[in-house]
N, C-alpha and C positions, 0 to 999 in steps of 0.2 A: 497588337501587343494580346497575351494572353496569359493569365495566372501570373504576373509579375516577369514574365517573358519578355524582353522588348522587342525581339524578333520572331516571327514564325513565318518561315518561306516555304512554299509547296509550289512545284511545277504542276499545271494542271492542264490536262491534254484532252480535248473533247472532239468526237468525233465530228465532221463537216455537215453531217445530215440532222444532228441533233438541232430541235427547234428552238430558235432565237429566246422564245418565252421559258424555257426548260432551261437555259444555260443559269440565270441567276439563280436556280433553287440548286443547281450544282456547287455553284460558288460559295453560297451560304453555307452549305451542307460540310464543306470542305475547312470553311472559316470556322465552325462549329465544332470541328473533330479534334479530341483532345489528344489524340496520337501524333506526338511531336516527331516522331522517328519516321514518319512519312514525310519524303521528300519529293516523290512523282506522284502522281494518281491520274488514271484517264479512264475516258468515259467511252464503251463503245456497244456497238449494238449488236446482240447475242441472240440469232435468230431474227425475226420478222418486226418485232416490234420492242421485245425487252434489251434495255440498257444494262448493260454489265460495268462493273467499277472495278478497276484493275490497278494494283498496286504495285510496286517494286521494293522487294525485303529480300536479303541473302537468306539462301538456305545452305545447309550442310549437305556435302555430296562426301559420304564415307569410302567409296572405292569408284573412281574413274575407268577403273579395269573391269569392264563389263563380262569380260571371258571372250568375247569376240572380237578378233582381231581383223584391222583395217585393211579390206583386200585391196584398195586401190593404190596400198604403198608398196614398194617392193625396189629392188638394187636398180630399178631403171628409172625410178622418179629422180627429178631433176628440179631442184629448190633454188629458188633467187631469193637472195637474203641479204636484207639491210642491216646496216651493224651488225654483220656478221663475224668479223675478223677479231671481234675482242669482246670480255665482259661476259655477262651472263648469257648474251646471245650465243656466243661462241661456246661455252659449256653445256647450253642444249644440244647443241650440234653435235659435239663429241658424244654426247649420250645417246644421242639418236642413232648417230652411225654404229655403236657398239651392239646396238639391236637390230638394226636394218643398213647397212652401209648403202647408203644414197650418195648421189652426186650434187654439188653445192656452187653456185655461184655467189661468193663474198662480197659486199659492196662495203665500202666505206669512204670517209673522207680523206683519211690518213694517206699519203702517199707510199708506198712500197718500193722504196728504192735501196740500192748497195749500201751496206754499212759503211762508214767512213773511216778511213783508215786509225784515225785517232782514238775511234771506239772500240775497235775490234779487240776481243779477250779481254775487255774490262767488264767486271760483272759488279763491283763494287759500287753503291750509289754516289758515295763521298769522292771516289777516286773519278766516277764517270764526270761529275760535276767540274772537278778540277780540270781534266782534258779538255770539258767543253770550253772551258775559261782559256786555258792556254790556246787553244785554235781560233778562238775570236781575238786574242791578243797578237797573235802571229798574225793574222790578217789586216793588224792595225786599226782595229776597232776597240772601243770603251766594252768590257766585259759586263754589261748590266744583268742584273738578277732576271729579267725578263728574257733576254737574248740566250742566256744560260739554260734557263729553265725549257726553253723552246727545243734548243737542240736536243738536251735531254730527253724531253718527251719524244721527239720525233725516233731517236734512236730505240728508245723503249718500246714505242707504240711498233716501229715495224719488227723488233722481236719478238713482241707477243701474236702479231699476225703470223709469223713464219714459223713459231711454235706451233699454234693452233692448225694450221695449215697441215703441218707434220702428226700431228695428233689425231686429225681426220683419216690420213694418209695411214697411220699405224693401226686404226680403229677397222680400216677394208675400204674407206670410201673414197672418193676421190673431192679434190675443192681446187678452185682457181679464186684468186681475188682480184678484183677490179676497182682501182681508184676514181670516183665519180660522185658528182653532188646529187644525190638521190631524189632531190625534188627537180631536176633539171630534165623531162622527159625526153627531148630529143637528142641530148649527150648521153642519156642513160642507155637509150635503146642501141644507139650506136656503140657504145662501149661494151655491152654484153654480146654484141653479135658473133664475134667469132668464136665465144665461149659456148653459146646456143648451137653453133655449128658442130661444134665438138660434141658436147656432151647428149644433144637432142632438144627437142621442146620441152619448155619450161612447166612442169606440171605442179609444183608448189611452191607458193609464196610466204616468206616469214618476214614480217615487218617489224624490226627489233629497234630502228635507229631510233636516238631522242637526244633532245637538248635541254638542259637545265638554265632558269637563269631565276633562280630563288630570291624573291624579294617581296616585301609587303606591297598591297596593292598599289597603295597611294605612292609608291616609290617606281613602279614600274615604267617601262619606256615603250614607246612604239616598236622600237627596233628589239625590244626583250621579247615582246610578244611576237613579232614576226617571226624571229629565230625559233622560237619554240612551237609555236603553231605549226608554222610552215615544214620543219622536219618530220611532223607526225601526219597532218593532213596533206598537204601536197605531196609528201614522200608516198603514201600509200596510191594516191591518185596516178603520179608517176609511173610507180611499179605496176599498176594495173594496165594502163595506157601502155606500157612497153611489151607487154606479153598479150597473147590471145586468153583472157578469162574464162573462156567456156571451155578450155583444155585443164583447168585448174581441177585437181581432186583434194587440195588441201589451201585455203587461205586461214593461216596463224598470224595473229597480230600481238604485239606485246604491248599491252595497255598499263595502267596502275589503277592500283587501290585510290590513287590520288584524284583520280578520275570520278570514282565511284563514292567515294565518303566526301572528299575535299581535303586540303592540308593548307595550313597557314603558310603563306608565302609563295604558293603553288597554283595562283588563279589561272594562269596562262595554261600550265601543264595539266589541271586537272581539267581544263575545258578540252583541251588536244585530244588526250587520253578519253575523254567522253564521247567526243566526235567520233571515235576510232572505233568504240562500241556501238554505235549508232549505223557505222558503215558496214560493220559486221553484222548488224541485223538485217540489214536492208539486201546486203550481198547473199546472204544465207537464204532469204526470201526467195531472190531471183533465180538462184542456182542452189534448189534443194539436194541435189546429189554430191555438192561439194562438202568438205570437212572444214567448217569454218569453227575457228575458237580465237575470242578474244581473251588473252591472257592477263587479268587485273592483277599485276602482281604487287604485293607489299614489298617494302625494303629488303634486299638481298644483304646476307651476310659477306663481308670483304668488298671490294672496290669501292664506290663512293661511302658505303656505311662503314667509317672506322669504328675501332675499339669504343672511344669516346660516345660516339654516335649510337653505337649499340647498347651501351648501358642507358645513355638518355631516353632510348626508344622502350627499354625493358622496366625503366622506372615508371613510364606512363602507360605500361601493361600492351604496348605495341609489338606484335609477332615477329620476329626477324626470319626470314627465309634463309635458311641452310642451303649451300650449294648443292649437297645431296639430295635435299627434299624438292627442292626447286625442279632440279633437272628431271628427277623421278615423276613429278606431277607432270612435266612438259610431254616425256616419251609415253606416259601411261595416258593422257588423253590423244595423242596423234596417232597411236599405234593401235587404239582401242575404238569401239564403233562409238561415233559422233553423239555427242550428248543432242538432244533436244534445243535447250537453250545454250547458244553459242557464247554467252557472258560467263566466264569464269573466274571467280574471284578468289585469290590466294592471300588470306592476311586478314588482317580487321583495321577497326578504324584508327587512323593517327590522328584524330581530334582528343585533344586533353577535357575530358568532361569539365564545364563550368563548377567552380566551388559555390556550393548551396551557402550564402551567410545566415540564413535564418530559415527557421521551420514554417512549413505551408500552412499551418493552423489546420483549418478545416475545409475541405475542397469538396464538392459534389457535382457528380459527372452523370448526364443523362444519357442514357442508351433506350434506343428503340428495337425491340426484339420479335420476330415472327418466324415461323417455322418453314416458311418460303425462302427465306435467306439463309436457313441452318437446315439442309437437308437430311444433314447425317442423323440428326436426332430422331428421325421415322424408324431409326433402327434400335429406339430404345423407349420401348413403348410399355409401360405398365397397365393393365388391361387395355383400353384403346385409348389411353392418352398418351401422347409423345411427353417425355419427360425430362429436363435439364440432368444429367449426370452429377453427382456431387463433385467428382474430379474436374468437369468442365468449370462449373463454378469456382473452384480453387486456381485453377489456371486462369479464367476471367479476371479475378481479383488481383493476381500477382502479375498478370499483365499488364493493367492498368497501372499498378505502382511502376511498374517498369518503364512505362510511356511518360510519366509524370517525371521521373529522374532518368535521363540519359545516360549512359554509361554502367549504370547500376543492375544488377543480374539477381535473380531470385536465389536466396539462399535457405530459406525454410518456410512455413507456415504453420504457426501455434494457435492452439485453442479454438481450431476449426469446429463450427457447429451449423448444422442443418437447423434453422428454424424455421422454416415455412417452404418446402421444395418448389421449384418454378415447373408450373403443366403449361405447355403449349397449346395454344387454341389455334386452330387450323385456320382461322378466316381473320383473325385479329391481331395486330400489332400492338404488344404491351410497352409502356413506359417504364423504364429501371433505373433506379438511381445508383451511382455508386460511390459511397463516401468515404474521403482518405482523411485521417488525421495522424501527423508525423508525432508521435511520442517519444523516440529516442533517437540519436546520431552520436556518431564517435569518429571524429576527427576526420569528418567527411569520407569516410572508406564504408562506414555502415551505417544503415538505415533501418527503423523498425516503425511499422505504421499500422494504426487500428483501420480495418477495412469493414465496410457494411455494405450489404445489398440491399434495397428496399422498394417498395413500389406504394403509388397509392391508389392502385387499382382494388375494387371490392367485389366480392360477389355477395348478392343479397343486399339486405336492409343494413346500413350503418349509420350510426348517430353522430360520428365525428370524423373528421379528415385525417385523423393521424396515420403516419406512414405503418405499411406492414413490412417488416423484416424478413428477410428470406436467409441470410446468411452472414456471419461474421466470424473474422480471424485476426490474428496477429502478422502481418506480413513481415520478413527480414529481408533486407537487400545489401549485397555487398557488390564492391568494385571489381575484386576477384574472386573466382569461384573457387571453393575448396577441393581439394582433390579427392578422387573418389577411394573410399577405403575398401578392404578386402573383407568376405563374409568369410567366415569359419567356422567349422563343426557344423554341417548342415548334410542331414542324411540324402544323399542324392541317388539311393538305390531304386531300380525300377521294379518294385514289388508289385503294383498294381498294372501298370501298362495299359491302363484305361483310355481310349481314344476320346479327346475334346468333345468329339460333334455329339456325343451321346448326352451329355447335359444339356448342349442347347436344343436337342430333338425331344427328350423327355419331359421338359418343363422344368427343369430345375432350374436353367436360368431361361432368361426372358429375352436375351439380346437378340438383336439381327445381325447381319452378314458383317456390317462394318464395325462391330463391336466383338465379334467373335474370334476370339486370339489363342484359347486355350489348345494347343495339340494333342497333349496328354496328361493325364493324372499319374505321375511317377509314385508318389507313395502317401499315404494317410493314416493317422492315428489318432488319439484323444489327445496329443499333444501339437497337432497341426498336420501341415501337408504341403507337398511339392510340386508345383506345374511345370510342365514345360510349354512354351509358348511363341508365338510369331504373328506380328501384324502385317495384313495386306496393306499397300499403300492407299492412304487415304489424300485426296486432292485439297488444296485450301479451299476451291469453291462449294465442295461438299462440307467442309468444316465450316464454313462461312464465316460470321461474327465471332466464333469461339476458335478460329485456328492460333493454336499456341504458338509462340515464338520462345518458350523458354523450357517446357518440359512435355512429353507425351502425354496427355492426359489417358489416352486409350489406352497405353500400357498399364498405367496406374490403376486404371479401372479394372482390371484384371486381377488385382488385389482383392476388390471387393467381391467381385465374382467367386474367388477362392473361399472367401469367407461364407459365401452363400452354398458353395458345395459342401463345405463341412457342415453347417449349421443343417442342410437337407437331409445329409446321411444321418447324424447324431440326434437330430431333434424334429425330424421330417417337418421341417418350416422352412419358410421364405425369409428372407432377413432383408433390411434397407439400410443404409447408414447413417447414422446420428453425428457423430463428432470424431474427430480426430485431434491429439494432444499434440502432436508434432508431425510435420512432413518435413523431410530433408531432402533437398534435390543437389545432385551431384554432376549430372550429365544428363539428356535427354536420350531415351530408348530409340532406338532407329528401327524406321520398319523394315520389313523384309528381313530380319535377323532373328536369329533363335535366341531367345533370354528366358529365364526362370522366374518364378514366383515363388516363395514361402511364408505362409503365416506360420506363427507360433503362438498358441492359446494362450490367453493370460487367465481368462475368467470365463464364466459360460453359466448359464440357465436357461429355462424355458422362456423367456422375456429378452434375453440380451446376450449378446457375444463380444470379448473384447480381445483382441490380439494385436501384435507386432507382425508388420510386412518388412520384406526386402525383396528387392527386384535387381537382380544381378544379372551378368554375362556369364559363359561356360568357363571362364577363369577364376569366377569368383568377387570381379570387380562389381562393385555396387553401383547403380544407375541412380537410386532413389530408397527412402525406407521411411516407414510410418511407424511412430510409436503410439500405441494405445489408441489403434481404431475400435470405433464401438459400433456395433449394429443392433436394431431390433430384431427380434424373431417374431414369427405369428404364423400358425397354420393358416390363417384367413388369406395370407397373401398368395397362398399355393394356387389359389383358382383363378389369379389375375397372372400367372405366369403361364400363357399359354403353350402347348406343345407346337412346335413347327412342322 
């Protein structure tokens, strides 16, 4: 039990060589972790003696197509495909054939037989049912709904398979259908043997077969479990044993977002699909030259997702994948250079956030922070001291709020104040408290919290044990993100064309390589400036405890760097952030992508600078904006900003 939550479940994976006496420490550490989003945590050796903590969190991939085509895929490629005759798997094959005409051996349980005379030339659903009913009556049997529907399904299934075979042929590929139980290794190998002789050795596997038996867990039967799990797990095992896995260039598995997130009524289905993810990971480690991807699909439009079910998903903010988008993602992955991580998640959680029945009151969360666990801040030194950037403090506070309220995302931070900035001691671990107090909620879709960061750490003599406050803000959370607005009337003329590197070299900016994102200064005047920017990828291990899951703090930091550039030009002074009236977040700024920073000056003097900031893309779509950013100006800061 944790802060009113009845259950907090986490899977803990410990390396077998970790000493027994340390195991209890790691268990206690996870029991006291405030981040309820984490469902899996692992501890492994990194180097000779250091223990590294690993977690599983989804990250966005903006572009699967790296520009480098997969050289091992050609018109000679032969794919063995389970569940390939119908559904989304067939749609993916047709799309892939349009890109690269391959050969496909399609496997399915449905028999492909000649269409009965009574069904020929009948396309209308009602007429087809009537014809099936008449056929059963003619045989002297009672036309029960079960018998009628079974006959109709057989006809429709056969038609669909034949149509998809024709679509693949028309796109330039070759395909043959084999009716077989994909979980039976011996029958499978024998059934595909004639086609393998015709097409050549199998070079790719696509496991798309699946069975649903959705029920609440207390109503599940052993038969349900066996049927669902066998198709997925025994299926992939039989497929791999029916061919030579060392000759595979591609292993493509159709898993499900239900395996990653879980879903009500699908405990067996989730388990089976998560097993496929693990199989993909192990196979990729044993066969590093093989392109391995486990597609964790969310619900697809059409098929099992009826219009009524689609509306149900949309009401709960569950993304439904269109056939166009799903097949595009599949082809982009298969034809491009393989990803380093074989697990690809397409969609979001299908779990409905629990309704918060009452406010949390006041909650205090303890965090132990040191520089060793956050190496990126060695690139953010003022003088000789690594300092926590203001934007990372804001990210930290908003992230803690998101942890507490599952399903809610950052909307804004208001009245953010720097009360006493945090400096990193290179040898010590400091204890900090993040305090949350819920001050407003509206129909369970909007929450507003007062957040403060404090510590009991004191330098020098102290007469009392009162906390030292470092930052404060009002954080707003929403269940559904606000659409990004467009920025208008911004001067994008390139009148200065000054390289951004000059500001880091001449001491205008103190930031090290990880924070250096200014490509060039486009223009500057008394009213503001515009920068062209991009950021190199920064790994989660480098970001450490401040790895952000909401917005990109490194991009937002460039807004304050822009204010520093302006204050140095017009006042020959350094500057440091003091407060923000309002920070509005729409979507995260991606790494390795060009974007722009604009500041508009509101007020300025020899001691302070006030401005509005916008961070936006080439089309003018705003990632985030700050109203009323204020910095303090002082020429004494200049000597702390060393030239690089």
